[in-house]
Each structure stands twice: as structure tokens, then as C-alpha cells.
C-alpha positions as CSV (number, residue, x, y, z in Angstrom):
1,M,0.1,0.0,-0.1
2,A,2.9,2.0,0.6
3,L,4.4,1.7,-2.1
4,K,1.6,2.4,-4.3
5,R,1.3,5.8,-2.8
6,V,4.6,6.5,-3.4
7,R,4.3,5.6,-7.3
8,V,1.0,7.7,-7.2
9,W,3.3,11.0,-5.6
10,L,6.0,10.5,-8.2
11,M,3.3,10.5,-10.7
12,L,2.0,13.8,-9.7
13,I,5.1,15.3,-9.5
14,S,6.3,14.1,-12.5
15,M,3.2,15.5,-14.3
16,F,3.8,19.0,-12.0
17,I,7.0,18.9,-13.4
18,S,6.1,18.8,-16.7
19,L,3.3,21.2,-16.6
20,Q,6.1,23.6,-15.5
21,G,8.2,22.8,-18.0
22,W,5.1,23.5,-20.7
23,R,4.3,26.6,-18.8
24,M,7.7,28.0,-19.0
25,E,7.8,27.3,-22.7
26,G,5.3,30.0,-23.5
27,C,2.2,29.5,-25.2
28,L,0.9,26.3,-27.2
29,K,3.1,25.6,-30.2
30,Q,-0.2,25.9,-32.3
31,E,-1.2,28.8,-31.2
32,R,2.1,30.5,-31.6
33,S,2.3,29.2,-35.0
34,A,-1.4,30.8,-35.5
35,L,-0.2,34.3,-34.8
36,L,2.9,34.1,-36.9
37,Q,0.4,32.8,-39.4
38,L,-1.8,36.4,-38.9
39,K,1.1,38.7,-39.1
40,H,1.2,38.0,-42.5
41,F,-2.2,39.9,-42.8
42,F,-2.1,42.2,-39.5
43,N,1.0,43.8,-41.3
44,N,1.5,47.1,-40.1
45,P,5.4,47.9,-39.5
46,N,5.0,49.5,-36.4
47,R,3.5,46.9,-34.6
48,L,3.8,43.5,-33.7
49,Q,7.6,44.3,-34.0
50,N,8.1,41.4,-31.6
51,W,6.3,38.6,-33.0
52,V,8.9,36.3,-34.2
53,E,10.4,33.1,-34.0
54,G,13.2,32.5,-31.6
55,Y,14.8,30.7,-29.0
56,E,14.5,33.7,-26.3
57,N,11.1,34.7,-27.8
58,S,9.0,31.7,-27.6
59,D,6.9,32.6,-24.9
60,C,4.2,34.7,-27.5
61,C,2.1,35.2,-24.1
62,Y,4.4,38.1,-23.6
63,W,4.1,39.0,-27.7
64,E,2.8,42.7,-28.1
65,S,-1.1,42.8,-28.2
66,V,-1.3,39.1,-27.0
67,Y,-3.1,38.1,-23.4
68,C,-2.8,34.9,-22.2
69,D,-4.4,32.9,-19.2
70,F,-0.9,32.1,-17.3
71,A,-3.3,29.0,-15.3
72,T,-3.5,27.6,-18.7
73,G,-1.4,29.1,-21.3
74,R,-3.9,29.3,-24.0
75,V,-4.0,33.3,-25.1
76,S,-7.4,34.7,-24.1
77,G,-7.4,38.1,-25.8
78,L,-6.2,39.9,-29.2
79,D,-5.5,43.5,-29.3
80,L,-5.1,43.9,-33.3
81,G,-6.2,47.4,-33.7
82,S,-4.4,49.4,-36.7
83,A,-2.4,46.4,-37.1
84,R,-2.8,46.1,-40.6
85,N,-0.8,48.5,-43.3
86,Q,-3.3,51.1,-44.6
87,E,-1.6,51.8,-47.5
88,L,-2.6,48.6,-48.7
89,G,-6.2,49.7,-48.7
90,E,-9.6,47.7,-48.2
91,W,-9.5,43.7,-47.9
92,Y,-11.7,40.7,-46.4
93,L,-11.0,38.8,-43.5
94,N,-10.5,35.2,-42.8
95,V,-11.4,34.6,-40.2
96,S,-10.7,31.1,-39.7
97,L,-7.1,32.0,-38.9
98,F,-8.8,32.9,-35.4
99,S,-9.8,29.4,-35.2
100,P,-6.9,28.0,-33.3
101,F,-7.4,30.0,-30.3
102,Q,-9.9,27.7,-28.3
103,E,-9.8,29.7,-25.0
104,I,-10.2,33.5,-26.6
105,Q,-12.3,35.8,-25.0
106,R,-11.3,39.1,-26.3
107,L,-10.6,40.2,-29.7
108,N,-9.8,43.7,-31.5
109,L,-9.5,44.3,-34.9
110,S,-10.8,47.9,-35.1
111,Y,-8.9,50.2,-37.4
112,N,-7.8,48.0,-40.2
113,L,-9.9,48.8,-43.5
114,I,-11.8,45.6,-43.3
115,A,-14.5,45.2,-46.2
116,G,-15.9,42.2,-44.9
117,C,-15.0,38.2,-44.7
118,V,-14.1,35.9,-46.9
119,E,-17.3,33.9,-48.5
120,N,-18.0,30.8,-45.8
121,E,-14.9,32.3,-43.8
122,G,-17.3,34.9,-41.9
123,F,-17.4,35.0,-37.8
124,E,-19.7,32.2,-37.4
125,R,-16.4,30.1,-37.4
126,L,-16.1,31.4,-33.8
127,S,-19.7,30.1,-33.1
128,H,-18.3,27.3,-31.2
129,L,-16.2,29.4,-28.8
130,N,-17.8,29.2,-25.8
131,N,-15.5,31.9,-24.1
132,F,-15.7,34.4,-27.0
133,V,-17.4,37.3,-25.3
134,A,-16.0,40.9,-26.4
135,L,-15.4,41.7,-30.0
136,D,-14.8,45.1,-31.7
137,L,-14.7,45.8,-35.4
138,S,-14.9,50.0,-35.0
139,D,-13.9,51.7,-37.9
140,N,-13.4,49.3,-40.5
141,M,-15.6,49.0,-43.9
142,F,-18.3,46.3,-42.7
143,N,-21.4,46.7,-44.6
144,D,-23.1,43.3,-45.0
145,S,-25.1,42.8,-41.6
146,R,-25.0,39.4,-41.9
147,I,-21.5,38.8,-40.2
148,L,-23.4,38.5,-37.0
149,P,-24.9,35.1,-36.8
150,G,-23.8,32.4,-34.3
151,L,-22.0,35.1,-31.7
152,S,-24.4,33.9,-29.4
153,N,-21.8,34.7,-26.5
154,L,-20.8,38.0,-27.5
155,E,-21.3,40.4,-24.0
156,H,-19.3,43.5,-25.6
157,L,-19.6,44.6,-29.3
158,S,-18.8,47.8,-30.9
159,L,-19.4,48.4,-34.5
160,R,-18.6,52.2,-34.5
161,G,-17.5,53.9,-37.8
162,N,-18.9,50.9,-40.3
163,M,-21.0,51.1,-43.3
164,F,-24.3,49.1,-42.5
165,N,-27.9,50.4,-42.7
166,N,-31.0,50.2,-40.3
167,S,-31.2,46.3,-40.8
168,I,-28.3,46.0,-38.3
169,L,-30.2,46.1,-35.7
170,S,-32.6,42.9,-36.8
171,Y,-29.3,41.0,-36.8
172,V,-27.6,42.9,-33.5
173,S,-31.1,41.7,-31.8
174,T,-30.6,38.2,-32.2
175,L,-27.4,38.5,-29.6
176,S,-29.2,37.9,-26.3
177,L,-26.6,38.2,-23.9
178,L,-24.6,41.7,-24.7
179,K,-24.5,44.1,-22.1
180,Q,-22.1,46.9,-24.0
181,L,-23.2,47.7,-27.9
182,D,-22.0,50.5,-29.9
183,L,-23.9,51.5,-32.6
184,T,-22.3,54.9,-33.5
185,D,-21.7,56.2,-36.8
186,I,-23.0,52.9,-38.6
187,G,-25.1,54.3,-41.3
188,L,-28.8,54.4,-39.4
189,K,-31.1,56.5,-40.8
190,D,-34.6,58.3,-40.6
191,T,-36.8,56.8,-38.5
192,V,-35.4,54.0,-35.7
193,D,-37.4,51.8,-33.8
194,L,-35.4,51.0,-30.7
195,Q,-38.5,48.6,-30.4
196,E,-36.4,46.0,-32.2
197,L,-33.6,46.1,-29.7
198,D,-35.3,45.3,-26.4
199,S,-34.9,41.3,-26.9
200,L,-31.7,42.3,-25.2
201,R,-32.4,41.8,-22.0
202,H,-28.8,42.4,-19.9
203,L,-28.1,45.3,-22.6
204,Q,-26.5,47.6,-19.7
205,R,-24.7,50.0,-22.0
206,L,-26.1,51.4,-25.7
207,S,-24.3,54.4,-27.6
208,M,-26.2,55.7,-30.8
209,G,-24.5,59.1,-31.8
210,G,-23.3,60.1,-35.4
211,N,-25.7,58.5,-37.5
212,E,-28.6,60.2,-39.3
213,I,-31.7,59.5,-37.5
214,K,-34.5,62.1,-37.8
215,R,-36.7,60.4,-35.0
216,I,-36.5,57.8,-32.5
217,V,-39.4,55.9,-31.8
218,I,-41.3,53.0,-30.2
219,S,-44.1,51.1,-31.8
220,K,-45.1,49.2,-28.7
221,E,-46.3,50.8,-25.5
222,L,-44.1,48.6,-23.5
223,P,-41.2,49.4,-21.4
224,L,-38.0,49.3,-22.8
225,L,-34.6,47.9,-22.0
226,K,-35.1,48.0,-18.5
227,N,-31.3,46.8,-17.4
228,L,-30.1,49.4,-19.2
229,T,-27.4,51.9,-17.3
230,G,-25.8,54.1,-20.1
231,L,-27.5,55.6,-23.0
232,R,-25.5,57.7,-25.8
233,I,-27.1,59.7,-28.6
234,S,-26.0,62.4,-30.5
235,D,-27.5,64.2,-34.3
236,T,-30.9,63.2,-33.8
237,V,-34.2,64.9,-33.3
238,F,-36.2,64.1,-30.0
239,H,-39.7,64.6,-30.3
240,N,-42.5,64.2,-27.3
241,N,-42.9,60.5,-26.9
242,F,-38.7,60.4,-26.1
243,F,-38.4,61.5,-22.6
244,Q,-41.3,59.1,-22.0
245,M,-39.6,56.2,-23.8
246,I,-36.5,56.6,-21.8
247,G,-38.0,56.8,-18.2
248,T,-39.5,53.8,-18.8
249,M,-35.5,52.3,-18.4
250,T,-35.8,52.5,-14.6
251,S,-31.9,51.2,-14.2
252,L,-30.5,54.1,-16.2
253,E,-27.3,56.0,-14.2
254,Y,-25.5,57.7,-17.4
255,L,-27.1,59.6,-20.2
256,Y,-25.1,61.8,-22.4
257,I,-27.1,64.2,-25.1
258,T,-24.9,65.8,-28.3
259,S,-25.5,67.9,-31.2
260,S,-29.4,66.9,-30.9
261,D,-32.9,69.3,-31.1
262,I,-35.0,68.4,-28.1
263,S,-38.4,69.6,-29.2
264,G,-42.1,69.3,-29.0
265,T,-44.2,70.3,-26.0
266,L,-43.6,68.4,-22.4
267,L,-46.7,68.8,-19.5
268,D,-46.0,68.2,-16.5
269,Q,-47.6,64.9,-15.7
270,E,-46.0,63.6,-18.4
271,L,-42.1,64.1,-17.3
272,P,-40.3,60.8,-16.4
273,W,-38.4,60.6,-13.1
274,F,-35.3,59.9,-13.8
275,K,-34.7,58.4,-10.2
276,N,-31.6,56.4,-10.7
277,L,-29.7,58.8,-12.9
278,I,-26.3,59.6,-11.5
279,D,-24.4,61.3,-14.6
280,L,-25.9,63.9,-17.2
281,Q,-24.0,65.4,-20.2
282,I,-25.6,67.3,-22.9
283,H,-23.2,69.2,-26.0
284,H,-24.7,71.2,-28.6
285,T,-28.1,70.7,-28.1
286,V,-31.4,73.5,-28.7
287,F,-33.9,73.0,-25.9
288,Q,-37.3,73.9,-25.7
289,D,-38.5,76.2,-22.7
290,N,-39.0,74.1,-20.1
291,F,-36.5,71.2,-20.7
292,L,-35.0,71.7,-17.4
293,Q,-37.9,70.7,-15.5
294,I,-37.5,67.4,-16.7
295,F,-34.6,67.0,-14.2
296,A,-36.0,68.5,-11.3
297,A,-36.7,65.2,-9.7
298,M,-33.3,63.7,-10.5
299,T,-32.6,63.3,-6.6
300,S,-29.5,60.9,-7.2
301,L,-27.9,63.4,-9.7
302,Q,-24.0,63.3,-8.9
303,F,-22.6,64.4,-12.2
304,I,-23.8,66.9,-14.8
305,V,-22.0,68.3,-17.9
306,I,-23.7,71.3,-20.0
307,G,-22.2,72.9,-22.8
308,S,-22.6,74.7,-26.5
309,S,-26.4,74.9,-25.6
310,D,-28.7,77.1,-26.1
311,L,-31.0,76.4,-22.6
312,N,-33.0,79.1,-20.9
313,D,-30.4,79.6,-17.5
314,T,-32.9,81.2,-15.5
315,L,-34.5,77.8,-14.7
316,L,-30.9,76.5,-13.4
317,D,-31.3,78.3,-10.2
318,Q,-34.2,76.5,-9.9
319,V,-33.4,73.0,-10.8
320,L,-29.2,73.0,-9.6
321,P,-30.5,73.3,-6.0
322,T,-32.5,70.2,-5.9
323,F,-29.5,68.1,-6.6
324,K,-28.7,67.6,-3.1
325,S,-26.1,65.1,-3.9
326,L,-23.9,66.7,-7.0
327,K,-20.6,66.1,-7.0
328,Y,-19.3,67.2,-10.4
329,V,-20.3,70.2,-12.6
330,E,-19.0,71.2,-15.7
331,F,-20.4,73.6,-17.8
332,H,-18.7,75.4,-20.7
333,D,-19.2,77.4,-24.1
334,I,-22.5,79.1,-22.3
335,A,-23.7,82.1,-20.4
336,L,-24.8,82.2,-17.0
337,N,-27.0,84.7,-16.1
338,N,-27.6,83.6,-12.6
339,F,-23.9,83.2,-12.0
340,P,-23.4,82.0,-8.4
341,A,-27.0,82.6,-7.5
342,I,-27.7,79.1,-9.3
343,F,-25.4,76.9,-6.9
344,N,-27.3,78.1,-3.3
345,G,-28.4,75.1,-2.0
346,S,-26.6,72.5,-4.3
347,C,-22.9,72.8,-3.4
348,N,-22.8,71.3,0.2
349,S,-21.7,68.2,-1.4
350,L,-19.8,69.7,-5.0
351,E,-16.5,68.7,-5.0
352,T,-15.5,70.0,-8.7
353,L,-16.3,72.5,-10.3
354,L,-15.0,73.7,-14.2
355,L,-16.3,76.3,-16.0
356,D,-14.6,77.0,-19.7
357,N,-15.9,79.7,-22.1
358,C,-18.5,80.8,-20.2
359,N,-20.1,84.3,-19.6
360,L,-20.8,85.0,-16.2
361,T,-22.4,87.9,-14.3
362,N,-24.7,88.7,-11.7
363,T,-24.0,89.9,-8.5
364,L,-24.2,88.5,-5.0
365,P,-23.5,90.2,-1.4
366,G,-20.8,88.6,0.5
367,Q,-22.9,86.6,3.1
368,E,-25.2,85.2,0.3
369,L,-22.1,83.7,-1.7
370,P,-22.0,79.8,-2.0
371,T,-19.5,78.8,0.5
372,F,-18.9,75.3,-1.6
373,K,-17.3,73.7,1.6
374,S,-16.5,70.5,0.4
375,L,-14.9,71.5,-2.9
376,T,-11.3,69.6,-4.2
377,K,-11.1,71.0,-7.8
378,L,-11.7,74.3,-9.7
379,D,-10.7,74.8,-13.2
380,I,-11.8,77.9,-14.8
381,S,-10.6,78.9,-18.4
382,N,-11.2,81.5,-20.8
383,T,-14.0,82.6,-18.8
384,I,-15.3,86.4,-18.5
385,F,-16.4,87.2,-14.9
386,N,-19.0,90.4,-14.9
387,N,-19.4,90.3,-11.0
388,N,-17.6,92.2,-8.6
389,N,-17.2,89.8,-5.9
390,S,-16.3,87.0,-8.4
391,L,-13.3,86.0,-6.7
392,Q,-14.4,86.6,-3.4
393,M,-16.0,82.8,-3.2
394,L,-12.2,81.6,-3.1
395,S,-12.2,82.7,0.1
396,S,-14.8,79.6,1.6
397,M,-13.1,77.4,-0.4
398,T,-10.8,75.8,2.2
399,S,-11.1,72.5,1.1
400,L,-9.4,73.1,-2.1
401,E,-6.7,71.0,-3.5
402,Y,-6.6,72.0,-7.2
403,L,-7.3,75.7,-8.6
404,S,-6.5,76.8,-11.8
405,I,-7.5,80.0,-13.2
406,V,-6.6,80.6,-17.0
407,N,-7.0,83.3,-19.2
408,C,-9.6,84.8,-17.7
409,T,-11.1,88.5,-17.2
410,F,-11.9,89.7,-14.0
411,K,-13.9,92.7,-13.2
412,S,-11.7,93.2,-10.5
413,T,-8.1,93.0,-10.1
414,S,-6.8,90.8,-7.5
415,L,-7.2,87.8,-5.8
416,D,-8.7,88.0,-2.3
417,E,-5.8,86.5,0.2
418,G,-8.5,83.7,0.9
419,I,-6.4,81.5,-1.3
420,C,-3.4,81.5,1.3
421,K,-6.1,80.2,4.1
422,M,-6.1,76.8,1.6
423,H,-3.9,74.8,3.3
424,H,-5.2,71.4,1.5
425,L,-3.4,73.3,-2.1
426,M,-1.4,70.9,-3.7
427,E,-1.6,72.3,-7.7
428,L,-2.2,76.1,-8.3
429,R,-2.4,77.3,-11.6
430,I,-3.0,80.5,-12.6
431,I,-1.9,81.7,-16.1
432,G,-2.1,85.0,-18.5
433,N,-4.7,86.4,-16.3
434,G,-2.8,89.7,-15.7
435,L,-3.7,89.4,-11.7
436,T,-1.3,90.9,-9.3
437,W,-0.8,88.6,-5.9
438,W,1.5,87.3,-4.1
439,C,1.3,85.2,-1.1
440,V,2.2,81.7,-0.9
441,A,3.9,80.8,2.7
442,N,0.7,79.4,4.3
443,L,0.4,77.0,1.0
444,T,2.9,74.3,2.4
445,S,1.4,71.3,0.7
446,L,1.9,72.6,-2.8
447,F,3.1,70.2,-5.3
448,E,2.9,72.1,-8.4
449,L,2.5,76.2,-8.6
450,D,2.3,77.5,-11.9
451,I,1.4,81.3,-12.2
452,S,3.1,82.7,-15.4
453,I,2.4,85.6,-17.7
454,N,0.5,87.6,-15.1
455,S,1.5,90.8,-13.7
456,F,3.3,89.4,-10.5
457,S,6.4,91.6,-9.0
458,G,8.1,92.1,-6.4
459,H,11.3,90.1,-4.5
460,I,10.4,86.6,-4.2
461,P,10.3,85.8,-0.1
462,M,13.7,85.2,1.0
463,E,12.2,82.0,3.0
464,F,10.3,80.7,0.0
465,G,12.3,77.1,-0.5
466,A,11.8,76.6,3.0
467,Y,7.9,77.4,3.0
468,L,7.5,75.3,-0.2
469,S,10.1,72.0,0.9
470,V,7.8,69.8,-1.0
471,L,7.0,71.7,-5.1
472,N,8.1,69.4,-7.9
473,S,6.9,71.7,-10.1
474,F,7.5,75.9,-10.6
475,N,6.6,78.1,-13.2
476,I,6.9,82.1,-12.6
477,S,8.3,82.9,-16.2
478,G,6.9,86.0,-18.1
479,N,6.3,88.3,-14.8
480,A,8.0,91.3,-13.4
481,F,10.0,89.9,-10.2
482,E,12.9,91.4,-9.4
483,G,15.6,90.8,-6.9
484,M,17.7,87.6,-6.5
485,I,17.0,84.3,-7.0
486,P,16.9,83.3,-2.6
487,S,19.0,80.4,-1.8
488,S,16.5,78.4,0.0
489,F,15.3,77.1,-3.3
490,G,18.2,74.6,-2.7
491,D,16.1,73.2,0.3
492,M,13.2,72.0,-2.4
493,K,14.7,68.5,-3.1
494,S,12.0,67.7,-4.8
495,L,11.8,70.0,-7.6
496,T,12.2,69.0,-10.9
497,Y,10.9,71.5,-13.2
498,L,11.5,75.6,-12.6
499,D,10.8,78.3,-14.9
500,M,11.9,81.7,-13.5
501,S,12.8,83.0,-17.3
502,N,11.3,86.5,-18.7
503,N,11.2,88.7,-15.5
504,L,13.3,91.3,-13.8
505,L,15.8,89.1,-11.5
506,T,19.2,90.1,-11.1
507,G,22.6,88.9,-9.2
508,G,23.9,85.6,-9.5
509,I,22.6,82.2,-9.7
510,P,22.7,80.6,-6.2
511,E,25.1,78.1,-5.6
512,E,22.6,76.0,-3.4
513,L,20.4,75.0,-6.4
514,A,22.8,71.9,-6.7
515,G,20.8,70.8,-3.6
516,C,17.4,70.8,-6.5
517,I,19.3,67.1,-7.0
518,S,16.0,65.8,-9.1
519,L,15.8,69.0,-11.0
520,G,15.3,68.1,-14.8
521,H,14.5,71.5,-16.6
522,L,15.8,74.7,-15.6
523,A,14.9,78.4,-17.6
524,L,16.7,81.6,-16.6
525,S,16.6,83.0,-19.6
526,N,16.0,86.8,-20.2
527,N,16.6,88.2,-16.9
528,S,19.5,90.3,-15.7
529,L,21.5,87.4,-14.1
530,Q,25.3,86.8,-13.6
531,G,27.7,83.7,-13.1
532,Q,27.4,80.4,-14.3
533,I,25.1,77.6,-13.7
534,F,26.3,75.1,-11.2
């Protein structure tokens, strides 16, 4: 009995050693050969350069764009996006070339000018692969909807940027396990009936932008795509029943609308209740007057982006305060006539505020300004502030970690000293504003400081380097600073970037700069400095 046990153990050890040897050799021999055959077709000279046979390169699991299950040594994914030499023009794919990869799960064939499949060698050749769940065919030249039958296990499919027509919806509807579907810019035209997709019971993310859809309808009065969590639609005219339709998508968390026309009349009693919506993004869209009322009940909304849109912003001060969970707000290319009043009551949880190319008006007394107590990131670019007290808001933003004010126009010309109360500030960028301000002694957490192209003047404090010992990047170029470079700069051991060019600095270059052992960029030109750089 004991001898039998020894034999069993010896057999197991032998199998283990054999398996280890096989795994150290790399992927399976037949799969390595199949990859080398694929390289004849995916022949971009800048891709797959290490797909070559050789003793030291036998493990194809470490080849570019090849992913393996290291427990089995089998290829589990191939990223062949942009792997075809574009100069060769369109071509037809022989899908049977992928048949050797019996455990493949993900395949990316995007940007390869594939016009279709070789006859009888289409994607039905992969129908027996039970683990094959993700296929990316985006930005090719497919135009035959019949490429899809047989891929019943697919969960993720991108057809973006191909040349189909409305009939593709019927074929896609057979892929009942789909969770993510991208139909962006695939040739959909005129009227599209989303009821064709209602068989996709597991669908969570749907993108349909960039088509020539004139109208989206549903042919039956039934709840639609109840498990959908994300919807992206663009270049579309929305009629009265559109929001009633997506209102039935009770799991919807993300809604993206761009370059569209929301027309018609919405009666209050018909407005849907997007109770689970977290993320709303609207760009380049024309609204009707009461459109924003639709979102008044979105109490779970955390992220909102509105840009380049024609909206009645007088409603924002009615709607925004209802979003008690709001964390992220981005406005760009719009005029806000009630700024900052629109944030009253809605900013207690706000963490990020981005304003780009906006025109802000209205004035509030100091005691009525929003406090933004939870705000950690404020980014303002190319924006006109017509308020006398616009900058006064900064004094209450004591939780800020990132502050960027770039190429803005202010009615007042000095930053409030409240900035110096921002003890948590790690990145400060004030660029191209013509502002006059200099106070950093209390900002001891600063990691990056860029105040270039302004009107800052005076002497740099002698203890500057001691105050900001953790600073990594410092740019004060394009100002009017004068006097000597403080020797305390040598205390900034973590400094990697230093630009003090185009100022009025004088005197010698301090030897203490040699203490900045991490410094990789130094610019001191267009000053009146003397001496040698260490």
C-alpha cells in the first residue's frame, strides 16, 4: 500500500514538472504558429514587431498585444487594432485564422480597413467558442449585416464607424447576452425603432451617436431596455415621447445627449422620473423652454455637464439646488446670467467645478455667496467674470486641492487673500490673467505652482524654498519679479521643473540650486542674472 502511494506521488510530481516545463516554454505551439500566420495579414510595420520565432522569444504570451490565461497558457485576448498596413487599402478577412485560439475571450480588429469576410469564412467560424464574449470591429468598412449570426455568447460588441444600415438592428437583436453595444456612426438613417433591441434583456450600455437618425420611436407601449444603465445619443431630433420612453429605463444611470434638437411640448404630468440617474451630459443641443424641468426630480444626480447649448439658464437656479448629491459640475461655452446664485443650496456636496469659455454675470452680497465647503477641484478657463465679487467666493473654498485659473477676465484685478487659507492646496495654476497677487507662505502642501504670464511683481520671499519644500514644479515666467533668486531654493529637494524666465531678476545664480538633486528642467533666460550655472 505504501509503495502504491509513493508511485502516485511520483506520478503527480512528474506531471507537475511536465506542466511547469510546458508553461515556461510559453503559449501553445499551435497558437504561436497561428499568431505568426496572422502577422502576414496584420502587417503594420510599427506593430507586432516582436512577433518572431526564436529561442529567447518563444513565449508568445509576452508578445505585443497578446493576452494569455497564465493558468492554462492559452491565448485569451488579441488587440489587433490598427495592425494592418493602411497603404494596402481595403481587404477581406478570413476569420478561420482565429479558430486555433480555443480559449479566446476578447478580439479587437478596429481601424484595419476590413471591408468584409472571405466567403464561408466569416464570424460563424467562431460560434463554437464558448468563452468568446467581446468583439471590437469599430472603424472598418463592413457593410453586410449578416456577419454576426452565430456569436450568441457575445457580451460586448462595437460596430462603430462602419457602413451598415437600419437592418443591422435585426441582426444585433439576436445577440441576447449583450451587455455593451456601440452603434455610433454605422449608417442608421431616418426613423429608428428601438423596439427591435428590446430582446437584449441584459443590455447595460448603448451608444447610437453620429448617425443620420431623424426620429427615434418605439412601436409598442412597453417598458424598454429595463436593465440599461448608460445611453449615448447624438445628431438626433427628439419628439414628445422620447423622454417618456427613456423614463421607462428604470436602471438608467448615465445619459449623454449631443448635437440634438429636443423639440415639442412636454406636459408636467408626462415628465419621467429619472430617479437613478447619476451622470448627465448635454452638448451642442437646442432645448425647449421647460426642458430643465424634466430633471427637477433627479435627486440622485452626481455629475452634470452642459456645454454649447441653447438653454434658458434662468431655470438653472430653480433646478440645480434640487441636486443635493451633486459632486461634479462642468459648464462650457454658455452664458450663465445667475452665477453664482445657481449654486445656492446645491453645492454642499460639490467636489469639482469646471468652467470653460463661459460668460458669468449677476452679483450677490458677500453673505449670500455659496460656501463650496467640500470643493476639492476648481478649474476656470477662458471665462469672463462680470461680477465685482467673483473672486470673493475663493475665500470659503478651504478644502481646495487643485485650483486653475487660465486666461480669464475679471472685473476686479486682485485675488482675495483667502487663497492663502487653502492649506490643502497641492496644485495652483494662475496663467495669463493679468492678476496681481503674491502670497504662498501658508501653502505648504503645494506640489505644483504655475503663475506664469501675469502681472506679479516684487521680490521672491527669501524663505520661499523653506516654505514650499515639497514643491515639484515651479513656473513664474512672464512676470515682473525682481531682485535675487533666494538661496532657500536649494531646500526644494523634490523640484524637477523650474522656469523663472522673462522676469526682472538680478544678481548671481545661487550655488544652493545644486541642492535640487531632482531638477531636470531649468529656464532662467531673459533676466539680468550673472555667473555660471552649477
